[in-house]
N, C-alpha and C positions, 0 to 999 in steps of 0.2 A: 264407548270406542274412540271417541274425540280426545278423552284423557290419555288413554293408551298411545294414540298417535303423538300426543304432545310429550309423553315420556319417552318414546323411542327417538323422537327428534332431539330432545336433551341429552340423552345418552350417545347418540351420534355424534353431537358436538363437543362433547366433554373433553376430548383428547385434544382438541383445538384450543379449548379454553386453557388447559393445562400448559400446552405448548408456549401460547401467548403469555402466559403469567411468568414461565421462566424467563422468557426474552425480555420482557419489558416491565418487570416486578418493580414497584415503586415503593419508597419508603414513607413518601407524602411530608417530607420535611420541607420541600421546596413549594409546596401550595401555598397560595395567597401572595407569593413574591412576584414582584414586578420581574417579567420575561427581558432578557438580555440576548440579542442577536449577535452572534459571533460570525464573521466572514471567514469562509473557508474556501482556498485555492485548490482547483482541481484542473486537470488538462482536457482539452477537447477530446482527445482519443481515448481518455481514461487509462487507468492503470490496474488492468484486470490481474487477479480477482478482488483487488482490494477497494476498486471503485471503478464503475463501467455503467455506460446507458444502454437500459434494454425497454424497447417501446417508448422512449422518451424519458424513461424515470431513470433516477440516479440509484444504482444499487452496489452490493459488494460488501466484503468483510468489514471494512473500515465505516461503512455508511451504518451497518447493523451495530457497530461499536458507538457510533455518533447518537443512533436512535436510543440506545439505552441510556446515554449521558443524557439525552434531552428529556426523556421520560423520567428521570431522577434528580433533575436540578432545574434551575431556573434559565438555563441557557439553550437558545434556539439557535440553528445554523443556515446560513445564507451561502450557497455555493457560486464562486466567481470563477469563470473558466479563463485560465492564463496558460501561456508557455512555462515550462519549469523554471528556466533561469529568472523570468521575470517575477514568478510565484516566490521563488527565495528572496529577491531584491524586496518586493512589497511587503511581504512579512517582517522581514527585519527593520524595514522603515515604519512599520505600525500602520499601513495603509490596508493591510489585509492580517487579520488575528491569527489564523491557522493555516499549516501545511501538513498533509498526510503523508504517512511511510516514509518519514524522514529518517535515515541513518545517522547515528550520533558519532561526532568527532571533535577534537579540542577546537577547531576552528569554528564550526557551527555552533559550539556551546556558548561561545561569547556573542553571538548573535541572536540566539533564539533560548528560550526555556524548551527543555524537553520535559514532556509530561511522563513521570516515572509511575508504574513500571512501563516497560514497552507493552505493546499491546499483541504482539505478534512476531513472526519471523518472515523475512524473504530471502529467496536463494536467487543467485545469479550464475548464469552458466556462458561458456563460449559457444560461437556457433561458426562453423565455416562452410566452405562448398564441398558438396558431396564427394567430388573427384580430387580432392585435397588429402595428402596421406600423413597429416600433422599429427605428431605424438604429445600427448599430455597425460601426466599421471597424477597432478594436484601440484607439482613443483613449478611455481612461477617463473623461475628462471629458465625452465624448458622454452618459454615463449620468447625467449631473447631475440631470435631471428625473424620474428613476425610483427606484423603491423596490426594493432587492436582498436578497432572503432570503438568508441564510447560515448556516452550522452553528455552532453556539456552540463558541467555543474551538478553532475550527478556523483553519487559515492557508491563504491561496490564493495564495501567492507576495507578494514583497518589495512590488511595485507596488500591487496591490491592497489589500494589508493597510495601507500607508501613506495610502491615498487617503481620508484623514479627511473629505473634501468630499462624499463619496458617502452616501446614505441607506441604512444598512445594517441590516436586521432580522434579529436572531439567533433560531434556533429550534434545539431538541435533536436533530432527526434530519433526514434527507431525507425520511421520510415526511411529517413536517409541512410541510416546505418545498413539497412537491408540492400537499398540500391547501390552503396558503395561495395557492399560485398559481392553482389551480383556481377558488378562491373569489374571485380577483381582490383580495384582501388585500395582495398584492406584485405589482409589474408584471414581476418577474424574478426566478429563483433560480439560483445560482451552485454548480456541482458537479462532481465527478468524472463524466464522461459515461457511462462504463460503470456505475456505480451509478444514476444518475438515470434513464437509458434503461431499465433492468431495473426499476425501479418504474413507469414509463410504461407499459411492457408488461404488467407484472403488473396493474395498474389498468385496463385497457383505455381509455386516453385517448391512444393513440398520434396521433390523428387531431385532438387538441385541443392538443397542447403540440408545440413547434419549437425545435430547438437554433439557437443564433446563433453564427455564425462572423464572424472567427477565434476561436481559443482565447482565453482571458483570460491565461494563463500557462502555461508548461512548466518544471517546478520538479523539482530533485533529491529525493529521498527517502531517509530515514536509518533505521536502528534507532536508538531513543533509549533509552538506559541510564540507571538510577538513579545519582546520585551518593553515595548513602547508605550504598552497600556498602563495607565495608573493602577489598574485592579489586576493586573497580569499575575502577581504572587497569588490573589486570591483564587483567580481561574487556574491556576497551575495545581494548586493543592486539591481543589475541588474535584477537578476531571482526574487527578493522580488517584484520589480516593475510590472513585467510581469505578476506574479502570481496574484497580485492584480487587473490587467487589465483584465485578464482572468475570475476571479471569477466574475466581473462586467459584463461581456458578456452573452448574452442569451443563446449561445451554452453552457456554464457552466452547466446551468440548464438541458439542454439536456442531457448531459454525466452523470449528477447524476442520472436521470431517467433511462438512458440506461444500467448503471451498477448497479442499485438497491442500490445505496448510498444516497438516500435522506431520511436519518433518522430523525425521529420526537423526 
């Protein structure tokens, strides 16, 4: 009877062993090597669904990617909470090693190593007050009459970033953008809809704010690495190889579905 119970217990746990193996399967090449800790910049409010806090624990799509890298390399990660503009500065200066969900452009490529390939995509969307009747069909020139709140030092894709004919009013955080929108100091705000919809819900203004379609952009996101470290090229190559393997694994698609990041 005892043997039967043990066998039943094993078969009950077997699917979980399979899932864990798909998520953190290691090649063993890193075993025995001295561990190296890399500092990773994150924001206090998080950046859902890529990284966020739940019951005091940092979770999210990007964190799962870092967990895979940690399990398959000599690198550990230490999270440092910073405002986005300061995070960009400190990574460029080499005071912090990595920044997450970074859009690639020529200006940034001079300051940071972009870990290739990208590990996912991000969408950005316009938001306005529900009683506004603004029209937008995907042509940015339609937005000429309006003021658009943006997050300072943030990128929204090549097309929007280079649209210098638009009136863009930068703010430090998405919280400030929402306040500016609610007080009609801007006509629209542009943001990651996961982040902005959470703020709308948190502030109980769901009936006052509406999302505009279509999306402004779907843009690849990267891990951004400082160029100031002497071993930065080694780190770039190692992390790039691991992300490529991770994206080829079946569990990668599971994560995209889990975090609703399987954009068409």
